[in-house]
N, C-alpha and C positions, 0 to 999 in steps of 0.2 A: 504494500500500500504506500502511496506517495506520502512525502512529508519530510522526515528528517534526512539530512544528507548522510550518505554512506561513502566509504572509500574502498577501493579495490587495490590490493597489493599481492604480488606473487607470494605463495607460501614460503618458498625458500628464502626470499628477501626478508619476510617477516621473522622467520625463525632466526636468521643471522643477526638481524638488528636487535631482536629481543635478547639473544645471547650476549651481544656486546653490551647492551644496557645493563644486564644483570651481572656481567663479568663472570659467567659460568661456562665459557667454552672450556672443554675438558682436555684439549690437547694443544701443545705448543705454547709459546709465550702469549701473554694477554695482548690482543690486537691493539694497534695504536689508537683506533677509533674508540676503544673502551677506556682509554686513558684521557681522551679529549675532553674539552670543556663542554658544557651544555649547549653552547652556541654551535659548536662543531657538530654535535649529535643532531641538532635541528637541521643543519645542512645535509647531513647524511640521510636523514628521514625524508627531506624534500627530494633528494636525488632518487631515492627508492621509489617515491611516488611518481616521479617523472618517467621512470622506466617500468611502470606497473605492467606494461604489456610486453616485457622482454622475455618472459618465461613462456616460450611458444613451442608448439609442435611443428611438424613439417608443413602444415597448412598455413603457418603464420599466425594462427590464433592461439591465445593463451590456453594452457591445459589445466591450470589450477589457480584460483584466486581466493583471497580472503577478504571478508567484510565484517563489519561489526553487527550486522543484523540479518543478512540473507544467507540461506543455504539451499542449494539445489543444483540444477544443471542449466546450462545456456549454450545454445548454438551461436557461434560468432564467426566473423570473417567472411560474411557474404551479405546479401540483401534478402530478407525474408518477408513473406506476406501473410503467413498464418501460423498459429500455434494453438494447441489444444491439449487437454489432459483431463483425467478423472481422478477422484480421490474420495476416500471415506472421511467424513467430517470427524476430526479427532475429538476425543474426550481428554480434558486436561486433568491430570492427577493431582489431588490436593496433598501437599507435603509440607511439613514443618511450617516455616514462616511465610511461605509463598502464597499469601492470601489472594493477591491480585496478579493475574498473569493473562496476557493476551498474545495470541499468535494469528498470523494471516497466511493464507495459502492461495496462490494465484498463478495465472499465466499472463505473459505480456510480451510485447514487441518493443524493442529499443530499450535504452536505459543503461547499457553496459559502458559504451563509449560516448554516449550522448545523453543529455537530460530528457528530451522529449520521450515519453513512454506511454503506451496504451496498455491497460491491464484490467483484469476482472478477477474477482475471487471471493473468498469467504473468510470469516474469522471465528475463532473459538476463544472465549474469554471466561476466566474463572471468576465467578461472582458469588460470594458467600458459600463457597464449597460446591457450587453447581456450575456446569459448563453452559454458557449462553452463546448462541451462534448468531452470526450476522452475515451480510453480503454487501458488496459495493463494487463500483468500477471507477477507474481513474483515466483521465486524459491529461496526465501530468505534463506541465506544472499547474494545471488547473486544480481546483479543489476536488476531493473525492465526492462521489455521489452515492448515497445509501440506497440499496436495493431493498424494497419491501418484500421480503420472502421469509416465510417461516421455515427454519432449518433446525434439525435436531441432531445431536451427536450420533454418529453412526450412519447418517444419510449418505447415499452415494451421489456425489456431486460431479458435474461435468462442465467445463468452461472452455471457451474459445475466443480468440481475437483474430479477425481476418480483415485484410485490407482489400477494398474494392477499387473502383475507379474514382478519379477526381479527389483523392485524399479522404475518401469515406471509409470508416472502419465499422465493422459489425462486431459487437461484443455480446456474447450469449452466456447464460448460466442456466443449467438445468438440474433440478433435484430429481434424480431418477427414482428415488424412493417414494416421494410424495406425488410426483408428476408435475410439480410447479416449475415454471420456466420464466425466463426474462430475456429480452433482447432489445438492443438499442443500436442506432446508427449515429456515429459521431464523426465530425470532420476534423482532420489535422493535416493540413498541407505541408507542415514543417517536419513531419515524421522522418527519421533517418532509417529506421528498419534494419539497423546493423547488428541486431541480436534478437534472439527469441528465448525467453526464460520460463522455467517452471520452478517455483520457489516456495519455500517455507520462510516466513519473515517474522522477526521479533521487533515490532515497531517501537517498543518502549526502551530499546537498548540504551539510548542516550540519557534517559531520565531515571532509570531503575537504580535503586540503592541496595536492594537485596536480590538474591538469585531467584529466578522464576521457577515455577513448577515444571516438571518434565512433560513432554508430549512426543508423540510419534505420528507421522503421516505417511501413508502409502500412496504414491502416485502411480497411475496406470494409464494406458492408452496415450502415452506422451508422444505427440506428433508435431513435427515442424514441416510446413509445406507438404503435409500428407505423408511424410516419411517418419519412421521411428527415430526419435532423437538420437539414439545410439548409433545410427548410420552416419551421423554428421560429426563424429568425433567431438562430442560436446565438452565444454569447459566445466570443471567441477568448481562449485562455489562453496567455500567453507565459511562458517560463522565462528568467529573467535573473539572473545573479549574476556574481561575479568570475571564475568558471572555465568556465561553460557557458552557451550561448545555444540557444534552441529556440523555434520558432513553428510553428503549424499552417499548412499550405499552403492555397491556395484550394480550395474544394470542387470535386469532379468534376462532370461534366454530370448525373450521377444524383442530385446533392445529398446523397449518402450515402457519399462516400469522400473521404479526405484523407490527407496524410502529415505526419509530424513528423521533421525532421532534427535530431538532437542533436549540436551542433557545439561543440568546445572553443573558448574565447575565443582569438582569434588564429589559429584554424584556418580551413580553406576549406570 
């Protein structure tokens, strides 16, 4: 869901910088960067952000990235016109002090290398021990629009974003369990369409002070331009911050299914 800024950094760059900042590289002398002043470390960090797309496969597309709030898969390195997926609406597990937790699950076009992004999805929110579900769509950077649809934990959801002619996008959401559906056409002539994402999202990552509750989502029927996303050598998006970890699982045999386990740091 649109809103807070996120950043993408190659995993190997993040691991290296984190090790330098902690001074816990286990072999060889302590790197010069680890002895540097705070100002120099800021320069190093800025440099790593500048080369965020340097960890690439043979196609020239990144193979693994890290954000503070997204986890999932993205097709990158081309121009895409459609993305779709299905998932079981997750139940959030009440644990410890994690009284309030909210996760979003969505499909979208754009947003990896450029800000314009077209997306639609659902949310699961922990409220007084119960999971409350919602739905919305974004034509980011415009404000999100709430979809009036009754969704319950365990419902089988299906979502898609497709670009038509003249910059018109069709965004659809179907609750296959209840039979309810939603569709809208929105125009965005500025869309870059340079990526297609299927994502689990922790929108509260920048405001949270305590670890959220764990959750798991199973994505199925993951298609980009009508092809299983696994056929497009997708980029893995990992979520990593001081409170939550999440990474996409290996793709299923159909090359169109995977899961994301959202796990509090220190949890199992």
